[in-house]
C-alpha positions in Angstrom: -8.6 9.4 7.6 -8.9 7.7 4.3 -9.4 3.9 4.9 -8.1 1.8 1.8 -8.8 -1.6 1.1 -6.2 -3.9 -0.2 -5.5 -6.7 -2.9 -2.7 -8.5 -2.7 -2.3 -10.5 -6.2 0.0 -13.7 -6.4 -0.8 -16.2 -9.3 -3.5 -14.3 -10.7 -5.5 -14.6 -7.3 -6.0 -12.4 -4.2 -4.2 -14.1 -1.4 -4.1 -13.4 2.0 -0.6 -11.4 2.7 1.2 -12.6 5.8 4.2 -11.0 7.5 5.8 -10.6 4.0 6.3 -14.2 3.7 5.1 -14.8 0.2 5.9 -18.3 0.0 3.4 -18.8 2.5 0.8 -16.8 1.1 -2.6 -18.3 0.8 -5.9 -17.5 -1.2 -8.1 -15.3 0.6 -11.1 -16.8 2.7 -13.4 -13.5 3.4 -16.6 -13.3 4.6 -17.9 -10.5 1.9 -17.0 -12.4 -1.0 -16.3 -15.9 -2.3 -14.4 -15.0 -5.0 -10.3 -14.7 -5.2 -10.3 -13.4 -8.4 -9.0 -9.8 -8.5 -11.7 -8.0 -10.5 -14.6 -9.6 -8.6 -12.9 -8.7 -5.2 -12.5 -5.1 -6.2 -16.0 -4.8 -7.6 -16.8 -6.1 -3.9 -14.9 -3.2 -2.5 -16.4 -0.9 -4.8 -20.0 -1.9 -3.8 -19.4 -1.7 0.0 -19.0 1.8 -1.2 -14.7 2.3 -1.0 -13.5 4.6 -3.8 -10.0 3.9 -3.8 -7.8 0.6 -3.9 -4.5 -0.6 -3.3 -3.3 -3.1 -5.2 0.2 -4.9 -4.4 0.7 -7.3 -7.8 3.0 -9.2 -6.9 2.8 -11.4 -9.9 4.4 -8.0 -11.8 7.2 -7.6 -9.1 8.3 -11.4 -9.5 8.3 -11.2 -13.3 9.4 -7.5 -13.8 6.2 -7.4 -16.0 5.6 -4.4 -18.4 2.3 -5.6 -18.9 -0.5 -4.3 -16.7 -3.7 -6.0 -18.7 -5.6 -7.1 -15.2 -5.0 -3.7 -13.8 -6.5 -1.8 -16.9 -9.8 -4.6 -16.6 -9.8 -3.4 -12.9 -9.9 0.2 -13.7 -12.4 -0.1 -16.5 -15.1 -2.1 -14.9 -14.6 -0.7 -11.1 -13.7 3.2 -12.0 -11.8 2.9 -8.4 -8.8 5.1 -7.9 -6.0 2.4 -7.9 -2.7 3.0 -6.1 -0.1 0.1 -7.0 2.9 -1.3 -5.9 4.6 -3.6 -8.9 7.6 -3.1 -7.9 8.4 -0.1 -10.5 12.3 1.0 -10.2 12.3 2.3 -13.7 10.8 5.3 -15.6 9.5 3.1 -18.3 7.7 0.3 -16.1 6.1 3.3 -14.2 4.7 5.3 -17.4 3.5 1.7 -18.5 1.9 1.5 -15.4 0.1 4.9 -14.7 -1.0 4.5 -18.5 -3.0 1.5 -17.5 -5.6 3.0 -15.2 -3.1 3.8 -12.3 -3.8 7.2 -10.5 -0.9 6.6 -8.4 2.4 4.8 -8.5 3.7 3.3 -5.2 7.7 3.0 -5.0 8.8 0.7 -2.4 11.9 0.5 -0.6 11.9 -3.6 -0.9 12.3 -3.4 -4.4 14.6 -0.4 -4.7 18.1 -0.3 -5.0 18.7 3.3 -5.9 17.2 6.4 -4.0 17.6 8.7 -6.6 14.5 6.7 -8.8 12.1 8.0 -6.3 13.4 12.1 -7.6 13.4 11.2 -11.0 9.8 9.7 -10.8 8.9 13.0 -9.1 10.3 14.8 -12.0 8.9 12.8 -14.7 5.1 12.7 -13.0 4.8 15.0 -10.3 4.6 14.4 -7.0 0.8 14.0 -6.6 1.2 10.7 -8.6 4.1 9.4 -6.5 3.8 7.7 -3.0 7.0 5.9 -1.4 6.3 3.3 0.7 9.2 2.7 3.7 8.9 -1.0 4.1 9.8 -2.4 7.5 10.1 -5.6 9.1 10.0 -4.3 13.1 12.6 -1.6 13.2 14.9 -2.6 10.2 14.2 -0.8 6.4 14.2 -3.4 3.7 15.9 -2.3 0.7 17.5 -4.4 -2.0 21.4 -5.1 -1.7 23.3 -2.3 -2.6 21.0 0.2 -1.8 22.5 4.0 -1.9 20.8 5.3 0.5 20.1 5.3 4.3 18.8 2.1 5.7 17.9 4.3 8.7 14.0 4.8 8.4 14.1 8.5 9.6 17.3 9.3 7.9 15.7 7.7 4.7 12.8 9.8 5.0 14.7 12.8 5.3 16.3 12.0 2.1 13.2 11.8 0.6 12.0 14.7 1.7 14.6 16.3 0.5 13.6 14.9 -3.0 10.1 16.4 -3.1 8.2 13.6 -1.3 4.6 14.6 -0.2 3.1 11.3 0.9 4.5 8.1 2.4 3.2 4.6 3.3 4.5 3.2 6.5 4.3 -0.4 5.9 5.5 -3.0 8.4 5.7 -6.3 6.8 6.1 -8.1 10.2 2.5 -7.0 11.1 0.8 -7.6 7.5 -2.0 -10.0 8.3 -1.7 -10.6 12.0 -3.9 -8.3 13.6 -1.1 -7.5 16.1 -1.7 -3.5 16.1 0.1 -0.7 14.7 3.7 0.5 15.7 2.1 4.0 16.9 5.4 5.1 18.5 7.1 5.0 15.2 4.2 6.9 13.8 4.1 9.4 16.3 8.1 10.0 15.6 7.6 10.4 11.9 4.4 12.6 12.2 6.3 14.9 14.7 9.3 14.9 12.2 8.2 15.6 9.0 4.7 17.2 7.1 4.2 14.0 4.7 0.9 12.8 4.2 1.3 9.5 6.1 -0.8 6.3 4.9 -0.1 3.1 7.6 -0.2 -0.3 6.6 0.0 -3.5 8.7 -1.3 -4.3 11.9 -4.9 -2.8 12.4 -7.0 -4.8 14.1 -10.2 -3.0 14.6 -12.2 0.0 14.2 -10.6 1.6 17.3 -7.3 1.2 15.9 -8.4 3.2 12.9 -9.9 6.1 15.5 -6.5 5.9 17.1 -5.1 6.6 13.9 -6.7 9.4 12.8 -6.3 11.0 16.1 -2.6 10.4 15.7 -2.8 12.5 12.5 -2.5 10.0 10.1 -4.3 10.0 6.1 -4.8 7.2 5.7 -5.0 3.8 6.5 -4.5 0.1 4.1 -6.6 -2.8 5.6 -7.6 -6.0 4.1 -7.8 -9.1 7.0 -9.9 -7.2 9.2 -12.7 -6.6 6.4 -12.2 -9.9 5.5 -12.7 -11.4 8.7 -15.2 -9.1 9.9 -13.4 -7.6 12.3 -14.0 -3.9 10.6 -17.4 -3.5 8.8 -18.7 -1.0 6.5 -21.3 -0.3 9.0 -18.4 0.6 11.5 -16.5 2.6 8.8 -19.7 4.4 7.9 -20.5 5.3 11.6 -17.2 6.5 12.2 -17.2 8.6 8.7 -14.3 6.6 7.2 -16.4 5.9 4.2 
C-alpha cells in the first residue's frame, strides 16, 4: 500500500483541513516543519522519503484558476509525482493542469456538475492520468447542485466503472483532520464490489490504521494530520514497508 502525504493550499499557505469546513482552516502547526509555504512543505516530504504528493489547491478551486505556476515550481524543485485536485471540470483546465508537471488529475465529486466530464477526461488523457474522488460527508455524496448522476455512493461508483475509471479515492470530509478513524465498513463494501484501485482519505489515526487498511486491500492512504502531529512517523512507515 502506498502512503501519500497531503498538502492543502489556501491563501497560498499550507493549512490544516478539518471536516471540509474551509472557512475554519488555519495554517498548519507541525513537528516536521516550521514553514507553511507550499514549496517548502513539499520539500520536507521529499526529504522524508516520499515520492508522491497529493495537493488540494483550494485557491485554484475557489478562483477557478487556469494558472498553475505554484504547481510548476513544486514539480520543478522537488521532482515529486503530483496528484492534484484543483476543482477541474473542463478539458481546457485539465490540460493546463497536466501540462504543469502534474502526473494525475483528480476529479472530485464535490465540484462536479456533469458526470460525463469524467468519461471525457478519460478519453482525452487516458484512465491512468485520471483519479476520481468520491467526496463524502458520512454516507452522503457531495456533488454540485444539478449533478446529473447518482447521488448514492455505490450507484455512482458503478457509473464511473462503466466509464472506464480505474482509480478512485474515497474521501470522507467529515473525518478529514480529525483522527477519528476510517469508515472501514464502507471501504469493505467498495473493495468487495469493484476492481478499482482504492485510495482512502480522512480519519487515519496512526500506523495501526494504515496496517489495517493494507490488510483490507486498499491501494493507498492519504495522510496529513497524523504526520504533522507525530502520530505517524517516517520510522514507523519504513518499519512497516510503507516508505
